[in-house]
Structures are given as structure tokens and as C-alpha cells.
GULO-603066 format. One record per residue (C-alpha): residue number from 1; residue in three letters; y, x, z. Coordinates in nm, 3 decimals. Layout:
// GULO-603066
LOVEX     n   res     north      east        up
LOVEX   NUM   ALA         Y         X         Z
...
***
This chain:
// GULO-603066
LOVEX     n   res     north      east        up
LOVEX     1   UNK     0.000     0.000     0.000
LOVEX     2   UNK     0.352     0.118    -0.071
LOVEX     3   UNK     0.541     0.138     0.260
LOVEX     4   UNK     0.908     0.065     0.319
LOVEX     5   UNK     1.146     0.340     0.429
LOVEX     6   UNK     1.445     0.298     0.656
LOVEX     7   UNK     1.671     0.308     0.353
LOVEX     8   UNK     1.496     0.009     0.204
LOVEX     9   UNK     1.318     0.204    -0.069
LOVEX    10   UNK     0.942     0.215    -0.085
LOVEX    11   UNK     0.722     0.520    -0.135
LOVEX    12   UNK     0.691     0.413    -0.494
LOVEX    13   UNK     1.071     0.390    -0.528
LOVEX    14   UNK     1.113     0.746    -0.409
LOVEX    15   UNK     0.834     0.918    -0.596
LOVEX    16   UNK     0.810     0.706    -0.907
LOVEX    17   UNK     0.440     0.660    -0.831
LOVEX    18   UNK     0.258     0.411    -0.613
LOVEX    19   UNK     0.100     0.550    -0.300
LOVEX    20   UNK    -0.182     0.301    -0.321
LOVEX    21   UNK    -0.311    -0.004    -0.502
LOVEX    22   UNK    -0.145    -0.329    -0.394
LOVEX    23   UNK    -0.074    -0.662    -0.555
LOVEX    24   UNK     0.244    -0.537    -0.719
LOVEX    25   UNK     0.052    -0.261    -0.894
LOVEX    26   UNK    -0.205    -0.506    -1.025
LOVEX    27   UNK     0.074    -0.738    -1.135
LOVEX    28   UNK     0.254    -0.455    -1.311
LOVEX    29   UNK    -0.054    -0.353    -1.509
LOVEX    30   UNK    -0.133    -0.717    -1.590
LOVEX    31   UNK     0.225    -0.793    -1.698
LOVEX    32   UNK     0.260    -0.483    -1.913
LOVEX    33   UNK    -0.081    -0.550    -2.070
LOVEX    34   UNK     0.000    -0.915    -2.145
LOVEX    35   UNK     0.326    -0.808    -2.307
LOVEX    36   UNK     0.136    -0.564    -2.526
LOVEX    37   UNK    -0.124    -0.831    -2.610
LOVEX    38   UNK     0.153    -1.052    -2.750
LOVEX    39   UNK     0.292    -0.767    -2.959
LOVEX    40   UNK    -0.053    -0.667    -3.091
LOVEX    41   UNK    -0.124    -1.027    -3.192
LOVEX    42   UNK     0.215    -1.041    -3.368
LOVEX    43   UNK     0.131    -0.715    -3.546
LOVEX    44   UNK    -0.202    -0.826    -3.699
LOVEX    45   UNK    -0.158    -1.202    -3.743
LOVEX    46   UNK    -0.036    -1.200    -4.109
LOVEX    47   UNK    -0.378    -1.063    -4.206
LOVEX    48   UNK    -0.539    -1.387    -4.086
LOVEX    49   UNK    -0.336    -1.608    -4.322
LOVEX    50   UNK    -0.276    -1.375    -4.617
LOVEX    51   UNK    -0.381    -1.632    -4.884
LOVEX    52   UNK    -0.124    -1.882    -4.750
LOVEX    53   UNK     0.151    -1.619    -4.746
LOVEX    54   UNK     0.070    -1.501    -5.097
LOVEX    55   UNK     0.075    -1.854    -5.236
LOVEX    56   UNK     0.396    -1.948    -5.057
LOVEX    57   UNK     0.593    -1.632    -5.141
LOVEX    58   UNK     0.422    -1.574    -5.480
LOVEX    59   UNK     0.332    -1.213    -5.405
LOVEX    60   UNK     0.034    -0.990    -5.486
LOVEX    61   UNK    -0.223    -0.849    -5.242
LOVEX    62   UNK    -0.064    -0.505    -5.208
LOVEX    63   UNK     0.278    -0.651    -5.131
LOVEX    64   UNK     0.122    -0.895    -4.885
LOVEX    65   UNK    -0.062    -0.607    -4.716
LOVEX    66   UNK     0.271    -0.445    -4.637
LOVEX    67   UNK     0.338    -0.723    -4.386
LOVEX    68   UNK     0.090    -0.550    -4.155
LOVEX    69   UNK     0.115    -0.187    -4.265
LOVEX    70   UNK     0.496    -0.178    -4.243
LOVEX    71   UNK     0.465    -0.203    -3.865
LOVEX    72   UNK     0.243     0.107    -3.858
LOVEX    73   UNK     0.488     0.288    -4.086
LOVEX    74   UNK     0.797     0.212    -3.879
LOVEX    75   UNK     0.607     0.293    -3.559
LOVEX    76   UNK     0.517     0.638    -3.692
LOVEX    77   UNK     0.884     0.709    -3.770
LOVEX    78   UNK     1.030     0.554    -3.454
LOVEX    79   UNK     0.778     0.667    -3.191
LOVEX    80   UNK     0.903     1.020    -3.122
LOVEX    81   UNK     1.274     0.924    -3.102
LOVEX    82   UNK     1.170     0.635    -2.876
LOVEX    83   UNK     0.984     0.876    -2.648
LOVEX    84   UNK     1.284     1.105    -2.624
LOVEX    85   UNK     1.499     0.803    -2.537
LOVEX    86   UNK     1.256     0.692    -2.266
LOVEX    87   UNK     1.262     1.037    -2.107
LOVEX    88   UNK     1.643     1.024    -2.085
LOVEX    89   UNK     1.693     0.663    -1.974
LOVEX    90   UNK     1.536     0.389    -1.763
LOVEX    91   UNK     1.215     0.306    -1.951
LOVEX    92   UNK     1.177    -0.020    -1.757
LOVEX    93   UNK     1.506    -0.155    -1.892
LOVEX    94   UNK     1.439    -0.021    -2.241
LOVEX    95   UNK     1.108    -0.207    -2.243
LOVEX    96   UNK     1.289    -0.532    -2.161
LOVEX    97   UNK     1.538    -0.478    -2.445
LOVEX    98   UNK     1.250    -0.406    -2.685
LOVEX    99   UNK     1.074    -0.734    -2.599
LOVEX   100   UNK     1.392    -0.932    -2.665
LOVEX   101   UNK     1.436    -0.745    -2.994
LOVEX   102   UNK     1.082    -0.850    -3.084
LOVEX   103   UNK     1.166    -1.210    -2.994
LOVEX   104   UNK     1.469    -1.197    -3.226
LOVEX   105   UNK     1.257    -1.038    -3.502
LOVEX   106   UNK     1.004    -1.319    -3.467
LOVEX   107   UNK     1.274    -1.582    -3.513
LOVEX   108   UNK     1.411    -1.388    -3.810
LOVEX   109   UNK     1.066    -1.377    -3.970
LOVEX   110   UNK     1.012    -1.748    -3.907
LOVEX   111   UNK     1.342    -1.837    -4.074
LOVEX   112   UNK     1.272    -1.599    -4.364
LOVEX   113   UNK     0.926    -1.749    -4.416
LOVEX   114   UNK     1.059    -2.106    -4.417
LOVEX   115   UNK     1.323    -2.005    -4.673
LOVEX   116   UNK     1.065    -1.824    -4.888
LOVEX   117   UNK     1.243    -1.488    -4.854
LOVEX   118   UNK     0.997    -1.200    -4.861
LOVEX   119   UNK     1.275    -0.948    -4.800
LOVEX   120   UNK     1.376    -1.117    -4.476
LOVEX   121   UNK     1.016    -1.138    -4.359
LOVEX   122   UNK     0.938    -0.772    -4.432
LOVEX   123   UNK     1.266    -0.657    -4.274
LOVEX   124   UNK     1.188    -0.855    -3.959
LOVEX   125   UNK     0.846    -0.694    -3.944
LOVEX   126   UNK     1.000    -0.346    -3.970
LOVEX   127   UNK     1.225    -0.424    -3.674
LOVEX   128   UNK     0.924    -0.565    -3.488
LOVEX   129   UNK     0.738    -0.238    -3.549
LOVEX   130   UNK     1.013    -0.045    -3.372
LOVEX   131   UNK     1.001    -0.287    -3.078
LOVEX   132   UNK     0.624    -0.258    -3.061
LOVEX   133   UNK     0.614     0.121    -3.039
LOVEX   134   UNK     0.885     0.123    -2.772
LOVEX   135   UNK     0.688    -0.124    -2.559
LOVEX   136   UNK     0.367     0.072    -2.615
LOVEX   137   UNK     0.516     0.405    -2.512
LOVEX   138   UNK     0.717     0.261    -2.223
LOVEX   139   UNK     0.416     0.063    -2.098
LOVEX   140   UNK     0.197     0.374    -2.086
LOVEX   141   UNK     0.475     0.567    -1.912
LOVEX   142   UNK     0.535     0.307    -1.641
LOVEX   143   UNK     0.168     0.217    -1.585
LOVEX   144   UNK     0.092     0.589    -1.548
LOVEX   145   UNK     0.362     0.624    -1.284
LOVEX   146   UNK     0.259     0.310    -1.098
LOVEX   147   UNK    -0.072     0.453    -0.974
LOVEX   148   UNK    -0.195     0.771    -0.815
LOVEX   149   UNK    -0.364     1.039    -1.025
LOVEX   150   UNK    -0.718     0.936    -0.936
LOVEX   151   UNK    -0.660     0.587    -1.081
LOVEX   152   UNK    -0.431     0.679    -1.371
LOVEX   153   UNK    -0.685     0.690    -1.654
LOVEX   154   UNK    -0.835     0.357    -1.544
LOVEX   155   UNK    -0.495     0.184    -1.537
LOVEX   156   UNK    -0.389     0.326    -1.874
LOVEX   157   UNK    -0.729     0.235    -2.019
LOVEX   158   UNK    -0.675    -0.127    -1.914
LOVEX   159   UNK    -0.331    -0.124    -2.076
LOVEX   160   UNK    -0.458     0.021    -2.404
LOVEX   161   UNK    -0.730    -0.248    -2.413
LOVEX   162   UNK    -0.445    -0.489    -2.486
LOVEX   163   UNK    -0.461    -0.369    -2.849
LOVEX   164   UNK    -0.804    -0.509    -2.943
LOVEX   165   UNK    -0.746    -0.819    -2.727
LOVEX   166   UNK    -0.425    -0.893    -2.915
LOVEX   167   UNK    -0.590    -0.826    -3.250
LOVEX   168   UNK    -0.870    -1.071    -3.166
LOVEX   169   UNK    -0.625    -1.340    -3.053
LOVEX   170   UNK    -0.406    -1.295    -3.359
LOVEX   171   UNK    -0.694    -1.304    -3.605
LOVEX   172   UNK    -0.860    -1.601    -3.432
LOVEX   173   UNK    -0.561    -1.827    -3.371
LOVEX   174   UNK    -0.338    -1.742    -3.669
LOVEX   175   UNK    -0.505    -1.991    -3.907
LOVEX   176   UNK    -0.495    -2.265    -3.641
LOVEX   177   UNK    -0.122    -2.214    -3.580
LOVEX   178   UNK    -0.053    -2.203    -3.954
LOVEX   179   UNK    -0.244    -2.526    -4.014
LOVEX   180   UNK    -0.057    -2.709    -3.737
LOVEX   181   UNK     0.297    -2.574    -3.768
LOVEX   182   UNK     0.308    -2.393    -4.105
LOVEX   183   UNK     0.240    -2.025    -4.163
LOVEX   184   UNK     0.593    -1.899    -4.072
LOVEX   185   UNK     0.525    -2.012    -3.714
LOVEX   186   UNK     0.285    -1.719    -3.670
LOVEX   187   UNK     0.588    -1.491    -3.632
LOVEX   188   UNK     0.717    -1.668    -3.320
LOVEX   189   UNK     0.391    -1.785    -3.162
LOVEX   190   UNK     0.305    -1.459    -2.990
LOVEX   191   UNK     0.653    -1.345    -2.892
LOVEX   192   UNK     0.629    -1.610    -2.620
LOVEX   193   UNK     0.318    -1.437    -2.485
LOVEX   194   UNK     0.514    -1.112    -2.466
LOVEX   195   UNK     0.793    -1.287    -2.273
LOVEX   196   UNK     0.546    -1.430    -2.021
LOVEX   197   UNK     0.407    -1.081    -1.970
LOVEX   198   UNK     0.761    -0.954    -1.920
LOVEX   199   UNK     0.823    -1.215    -1.648
LOVEX   200   UNK     0.523    -1.075    -1.459
LOVEX   201   UNK     0.610    -0.714    -1.530
LOVEX   202   UNK     0.978    -0.717    -1.427
LOVEX   203   UNK     0.951    -0.800    -1.053
LOVEX   204   UNK     0.638    -0.590    -1.003
LOVEX   205   UNK     0.784    -0.277    -1.163
LOVEX   206   UNK     1.080    -0.243    -0.924
LOVEX   207   UNK     1.154     0.120    -0.850
LOVEX   208   UNK     0.983     0.253    -1.163
LOVEX   209   UNK     1.119     0.366    -1.497
LOVEX   210   UNK     1.430     0.547    -1.374
LOVEX   211   UNK     1.486     0.921    -1.399
LOVEX   212   UNK     1.547     1.149    -1.101
LOVEX   213   UNK     1.780     1.441    -1.152
LOVEX   214   UNK     1.925     1.557    -1.481
LOVEX   215   UNK     1.793     1.442    -1.816
LOVEX   216   UNK     1.553     1.678    -1.996
LOVEX   217   UNK     1.719     1.935    -2.219
LOVEX   218   UNK     1.647     1.977    -2.588
LOVEX   219   UNK     1.456     2.293    -2.497
LOVEX   220   UNK     1.227     2.093    -2.269
LOVEX   221   UNK     1.161     1.843    -2.549
LOVEX   222   UNK     1.076     2.139    -2.771
LOVEX   223   UNK     0.808     2.255    -2.530
LOVEX   224   UNK     0.614     1.937    -2.605
LOVEX   225   UNK     0.605     2.013    -2.977
LOVEX   226   UNK     0.505     2.375    -2.914
LOVEX   227   UNK     0.226     2.299    -2.667
LOVEX   228   UNK    -0.118     2.378    -2.811
LOVEX   229   UNK    -0.294     2.127    -2.585
LOVEX   230   UNK    -0.058     1.850    -2.696
LOVEX   231   UNK    -0.137     1.927    -3.061
LOVEX   232   UNK    -0.510     1.938    -2.989
LOVEX   233   UNK    -0.508     1.599    -2.815
LOVEX   234   UNK    -0.284     1.453    -3.086
LOVEX   235   UNK    -0.533     1.573    -3.350
LOVEX   236   UNK    -0.816     1.404    -3.160
LOVEX   237   UNK    -0.607     1.087    -3.157
LOVEX   238   UNK    -0.543     1.118    -3.531
LOVEX   239   UNK    -0.916     1.154    -3.602
LOVEX   240   UNK    -1.010     0.868    -3.372
LOVEX   241   UNK    -0.754     0.629    -3.522
LOVEX   242   UNK    -0.858     0.736    -3.873
LOVEX   243   UNK    -1.224     0.657    -3.801
LOVEX   244   UNK    -1.128     0.329    -3.633
LOVEX   245   UNK    -0.916     0.205    -3.923
LOVEX   246   UNK    -1.154     0.333    -4.191
LOVEX   247   UNK    -1.444     0.128    -4.058
LOVEX   248   UNK    -1.219    -0.172    -3.986
LOVEX   249   UNK    -1.084    -0.159    -4.342
LOVEX   250   UNK    -1.396    -0.081    -4.544
LOVEX   251   UNK    -1.690    -0.185    -4.328
LOVEX   252   UNK    -1.676    -0.546    -4.443
LOVEX   253   UNK    -1.664    -0.443    -4.810
LOVEX   254   UNK    -1.966    -0.219    -4.755
LOVEX   255   UNK    -2.167    -0.498    -4.594
LOVEX   256   UNK    -2.074    -0.732    -4.879
LOVEX   257   UNK    -2.115    -0.502    -5.178
LOVEX   258   UNK    -2.400    -0.277    -5.065
LOVEX   259   UNK    -2.599    -0.494    -4.822
LOVEX   260   UNK    -2.540    -0.824    -5.004
LOVEX   261   UNK    -2.400    -1.028    -4.715
LOVEX   262   UNK    -2.143    -1.299    -4.766
LOVEX   263   UNK    -1.780    -1.216    -4.689
LOVEX   264   UNK    -1.781    -1.462    -4.398
LOVEX   265   UNK    -2.093    -1.310    -4.240
LOVEX   266   UNK    -1.966    -0.958    -4.299
LOVEX   267   UNK    -1.642    -1.042    -4.121
LOVEX   268   UNK    -1.824    -1.185    -3.820
LOVEX   269   UNK    -2.054    -0.883    -3.795
LOVEX   270   UNK    -1.772    -0.634    -3.834
LOVEX   271   UNK    -1.575    -0.806    -3.557
LOVEX   272   UNK    -1.805    -0.643    -3.300
LOVEX   273   UNK    -1.663    -0.302    -3.394
LOVEX   274   UNK    -1.304    -0.355    -3.270
LOVEX   275   UNK    -1.417    -0.614    -3.015
LOVEX   276   UNK    -1.618    -0.365    -2.812
LOVEX   277   UNK    -1.293    -0.173    -2.767
LOVEX   278   UNK    -1.198    -0.394    -2.472
LOVEX   279   UNK    -1.497    -0.254    -2.282
LOVEX   280   UNK    -1.465     0.096    -2.426
LOVEX   281   UNK    -1.098     0.157    -2.353
LOVEX   282   UNK    -1.131     0.040    -1.994
LOVEX   283   UNK    -1.456     0.234    -1.953
LOVEX   284   UNK    -1.291     0.555    -2.071
LOVEX   285   UNK    -1.073     0.562    -1.764
LOVEX   286   UNK    -1.349     0.455    -1.527
LOVEX   287   UNK    -1.583     0.723    -1.661
LOVEX   288   UNK    -1.317     0.991    -1.631
LOVEX   289   UNK    -1.186     0.886    -1.288
LOVEX   290   UNK    -1.518     0.797    -1.126
LOVEX   291   UNK    -1.812     0.962    -1.301
LOVEX   292   UNK    -1.642     1.292    -1.392
LOVEX   293   UNK    -1.408     1.320    -1.090
LOVEX   294   UNK    -1.090     1.298    -1.294
LOVEX   295   UNK    -1.199     1.532    -1.574
LOVEX   296   UNK    -1.094     1.417    -1.921
LOVEX   297   UNK    -1.275     1.657    -2.156
LOVEX   298   UNK    -1.634     1.527    -2.103
LOVEX   299   UNK    -1.533     1.177    -2.212
LOVEX   300   UNK    -1.360     1.302    -2.527
LOVEX   301   UNK    -1.657     1.522    -2.612
LOVEX   302   UNK    -1.898     1.234    -2.563
LOVEX   303   UNK    -1.675     1.010    -2.775
LOVEX   304   UNK    -1.691     1.226    -3.087
LOVEX   305   UNK    -2.038     1.365    -3.017
LOVEX   306   UNK    -2.182     1.013    -3.022
LOVEX   307   UNK    -1.963     0.886    -3.307
LOVEX   308   UNK    -2.047     1.164    -3.555
LOVEX   309   UNK    -2.419     1.088    -3.611
LOVEX   310   UNK    -2.362     0.711    -3.595
LOVEX   311   UNK    -2.097     0.716    -3.869
LOVEX   312   UNK    -2.314     0.946    -4.084
LOVEX   313   UNK    -2.611     0.709    -4.044
LOVEX   314   UNK    -2.417     0.394    -4.128
LOVEX   315   UNK    -2.448     0.417    -4.506
LOVEX   316   UNK    -2.824     0.481    -4.487
LOVEX   317   UNK    -2.926     0.177    -4.282
LOVEX   318   UNK    -3.039    -0.133    -4.465
LOVEX   319   UNK    -3.137    -0.339    -4.161
LOVEX   320   UNK    -2.871    -0.582    -4.043
LOVEX   321   UNK    -2.974    -0.563    -3.673
LOVEX   322   UNK    -2.956    -0.182    -3.690
LOVEX   323   UNK    -2.616    -0.198    -3.857
LOVEX   324   UNK    -2.485    -0.428    -3.583
LOVEX   325   UNK    -2.620    -0.187    -3.323
LOVEX   326   UNK    -2.448     0.106    -3.494
LOVEX   327   UNK    -2.123    -0.091    -3.517
LOVEX   328   UNK    -2.134    -0.163    -3.144
LOVEX   329   UNK    -2.218     0.193    -3.042
LOVEX   330   UNK    -1.977     0.361    -3.283
LOVEX   331   UNK    -1.699     0.118    -3.191
LOVEX   332   UNK    -1.755     0.197    -2.824
LOVEX   333   UNK    -1.768     0.573    -2.885
LOVEX   334   UNK    -1.462     0.599    -3.111
LOVEX   335   UNK    -1.242     0.389    -2.884
LOVEX   336   UNK    -1.318     0.598    -2.577
LOVEX   337   UNK    -1.071     0.851    -2.717
LOVEX   338   UNK    -0.818     0.579    -2.800
LOVEX   339   UNK    -0.825     0.474    -2.435
LOVEX   340   UNK    -0.811     0.816    -2.270
LOVEX   341   UNK    -0.598     1.036    -2.496
LOVEX   342   UNK    -0.269     0.887    -2.376
LOVEX   343   UNK    -0.348     0.975    -2.016
LOVEX   344   UNK    -0.465     1.321    -2.120
LOVEX   345   UNK    -0.155     1.411    -2.320
LOVEX   346   UNK     0.098     1.311    -2.054
LOVEX   347   UNK    -0.091     1.520    -1.797
LOVEX   348   UNK    -0.066     1.824    -2.024
LOVEX   349   UNK     0.315     1.845    -1.999
LOVEX   350   UNK     0.592     1.843    -1.741
LOVEX   351   UNK     0.648     1.489    -1.602
LOVEX   352   UNK     1.010     1.503    -1.718
LOVEX   353   UNK     0.897     1.489    -2.082
LOVEX   354   UNK     0.577     1.286    -2.036
LOVEX   355   UNK     0.709     0.990    -2.239
LOVEX   356   UNK     0.789     1.225    -2.527
LOVEX   357   UNK     0.430     1.355    -2.519
LOVEX   358   UNK     0.295     0.999    -2.524
LOVEX   359   UNK     0.527     0.914    -2.813
LOVEX   360   UNK     0.412     1.219    -3.006
LOVEX   361   UNK     0.051     1.113    -2.946
LOVEX   362   UNK     0.135     0.767    -3.078
LOVEX   363   UNK     0.307     0.908    -3.386
LOVEX   364   UNK     0.019     1.134    -3.487
LOVEX   365   UNK    -0.246     0.875    -3.403
LOVEX   366   UNK    -0.079     0.598    -3.604
LOVEX   367   UNK    -0.042     0.838    -3.895
LOVEX   368   UNK    -0.423     0.851    -3.899
LOVEX   369   UNK    -0.433     0.471    -3.886
LOVEX   370   UNK    -0.190     0.449    -4.176
LOVEX   371   UNK    -0.368     0.704    -4.399
LOVEX   372   UNK    -0.734     0.618    -4.337
LOVEX   373   UNK    -0.753     0.288    -4.531
LOVEX   374   UNK    -0.570     0.444    -4.827
LOVEX   375   UNK    -0.772     0.768    -4.842
LOVEX   376   UNK    -1.094     0.582    -4.766
LOVEX   377   UNK    -1.031     0.342    -5.052
LOVEX   378   UNK    -0.962     0.629    -5.291
LOVEX   379   UNK    -1.290     0.801    -5.195
LOVEX   380   UNK    -1.488     0.476    -5.225
LOVEX   381   UNK    -1.334     0.415    -5.567
LOVEX   382   UNK    -1.403     0.770    -5.690
LOVEX   383   UNK    -1.740     0.852    -5.533
LOVEX   384   UNK    -1.879     0.545    -5.356
LOVEX   385   UNK    -1.947     0.441    -4.999
LOVEX   386   UNK    -2.200     0.716    -4.927
LOVEX   387   UNK    -1.939     0.984    -4.988
LOVEX   388   UNK    -1.678     0.796    -4.786
LOVEX   389   UNK    -1.903     0.763    -4.480
LOVEX   390   UNK    -2.011     1.126    -4.520
LOVEX   391   UNK    -1.646     1.230    -4.506
LOVEX   392   UNK    -1.586     1.007    -4.203
LOVEX   393   UNK    -1.888     1.161    -4.027
LOVEX   394   UNK    -1.756     1.508    -4.106
LOVEX   395   UNK    -1.422     1.418    -3.948
LOVEX   396   UNK    -1.605     1.303    -3.636
LOVEX   397   UNK    -1.785     1.638    -3.638
LOVEX   398   UNK    -1.450     1.817    -3.646
LOVEX   399   UNK    -1.345     1.604    -3.352
LOVEX   400   UNK    -1.657     1.712    -3.162
LOVEX   401   UNK    -1.568     2.079    -3.208
LOVEX   402   UNK    -1.208     2.022    -3.099
LOVEX   403   UNK    -1.313     1.817    -2.796
LOVEX   404   UNK    -1.552     2.097    -2.696
LOVEX   405   UNK    -1.256     2.338    -2.689
LOVEX   406   UNK    -1.020     2.101    -2.508
LOVEX   407   UNK    -0.899     2.232    -2.170
LOVEX   408   UNK    -0.864     2.010    -1.869
LOVEX   409   UNK    -0.500     1.909    -1.821
LOVEX   410   UNK    -0.313     1.987    -1.504
LOVEX   411   UNK    -0.279     1.638    -1.356
LOVEX   412   UNK     0.072     1.555    -1.238
***
């Protein structure tokens, strides 16, 4: 429990970190996670109603695909500046501003969709991408500071699980919302979820987010970009996101074209791959904090060491039950890194620039997410699925070697 001082400030107010686990800490993690769930659902939901959007706006598939990918693109560009901002300001207040910016972007997209203006819709999504990456980086920063070091990876793992939860909600409810209220309503439906999360987050995060002492200098920011461990962890994040998006993007096509399943069945089967991420991302922290006594490297090594043979095997299995099993296991393995790497990277640097390190991790990781579907599609088109999965397995092998060399961070 955080105890009150004579000056009215709690232990958590003074240190920027909770001295124990109390109801406010649970509320903070829950509120931040719910906010991120709303943003993740907003990010993916156009994919669930793409045919309706294409027909209404009279656009092709590539242009329609930009409604999702533009958020990854703007996040890659905005993440590092956002991290630098968070390290120099009150990240709690910045997170609030970002959620209201998202709310405004949702209304903008809704109006643009009703008016049939693709330019307004895509511009609103670009602004929403900036808001999303600010909330993501700020959420990791504040959740990390809300708990003691022996619970940090678990708390951050719970927060990062908001990604697959939001994706599942967006994909599952988008068509229902579109059918009832028209497809433009998908842009405002989930901003309300983010606001509810913010209402829980704000009172429970009192005393967190501010900066003690002087703001970090430019030289201190530069140490993040020159740190070999930061680059190593960022590379692991890049590889993990690349594997995650490659299978998400091309797994269904493989099951349809090579195995002969219907598109509907393929989609249902492939859903287990991201879906297991809820368990995996939370488990990454529990494994690190409990099983390995706070060590991070064994979990990362196990993540890639298990993923490499599974991805290599995928294109050589003709049995549907075996393919489902491989999707579950590989989805669990790959997302262990997605859950733990953000804790790892902030522990590798000085706390004064921890948000910058998290932002850098986000930038590099999302670059992998952005490139994987494009490169994967080019390889499939040129050499087939066998070559594409062979390349993906080789990338997982590279990740295994890097994870083997990864040092344990100095927890702060």
C-alpha cells in the first residue's frame, strides 16, 4: 500500500513508483489498458467493413487498405518525437490530451465518411495514429512507474495485451455497428471506450507522470540512440512484429489457396493466432517476474527459439488440426517478445529517458509491422508461400541468435 506522508504526498507521489499493489494501482492498469483497447479497436475496425467503405467511397483495395496502414505509418514517424516529449513533460496530462485528440479525429472521420470524402477520412486516421502512439508510449511509461520492479513486466504485459483485445473487438463488432448505424459510425464507436478508460485512469494515476528535476538534455536523449542494448531489443521487436504481421496478413491466403479451405473458415482458424496474444503478452511478464526471478533474456530466447521451427514447419503441414496447433503455439511464442520488450528496453536506460527508449522501441517495431505484409506479398508473388515461410523462419532464427546474446538489463 502507498502510505501518506505528513506533507500529504504518498510514497508513490514522491518516488514516481508505487510501493506496493493497492486498488489504485489495479485501477490505473485497468484504466490505461481499457483506453488502449478503445484505440486498438479504432485502429483495426475499417478492415472489418472494407467492402462497404469501398462501395461507398468508390475506391480500390489498395486505397482502402491505407485506412489501416496509415495509422502504422504515422505512428512510426511520430513515436520518437512523442517519447522525447513525454520525457520532458507530464506524460499523464499528455495522455489525456491525446485521448481527446483521438475523440476529435473520430468525429472528423465520421463526418468525412457521411459526406463521402476519402481525403477527410484518411486525414482523420493519420491524426488518430499520432494520438494512438502517444497513448501507447505514455501508458507503458506510467504503468511501469506505478509498480515496483518485481511486478513491472507483469503490469506492462497486461497493458500490451490491450492490443489483441482491441483488434478482436474491432473486427467482431465493426460489421454490427455498420449495419445498425452506417459504416462511418465505426470511427466514433470506440473513442467512447477510450474515454471510459480515461475516467478510470485519471483519478488512479495521481502523483505519476510528472518529472522530477531538470528535463533531460539532448545529450541524454542521444545516449538512447547510441545504446547497443536498446538497438538489440529494438531489432528483436522489429523481427517479432514482422513475423506477427506476416502471418496475420498472409496466413489466411495460404490456408485458402494452398490448403483449399474457404475464406470464412480460414479467417476463423487464423483468428487463434492473434487471439492467443492476450494470454501470451500477460504470460511474458509473469514468466519473467515469477519463473525467472525478474530476468528478461530467457523469455526472449524462448520466444524466438520456439517460433523459428514452428514458422518453418507451417508451409509443410497439410493437416488442419496440426496447422491450428502451430498457429496457437507460434502466436503464443511470437507475442511473448511483444509483451516483454517494452519493459526490457526501458530498464536498459536511465529512467530520465525511459519514455524515449519505449518510443524508439515502438518506432522500430511498427516499422517491422508496416514492412512485413508488403515484403511478404512480394516474396509470395515471386517465389510462392514455401519461400515466404522459409524467409520468415530464417528471421526467427536470427532473432534466436540475438536473444541468446542479449544482456540482462539493469532494472531501475
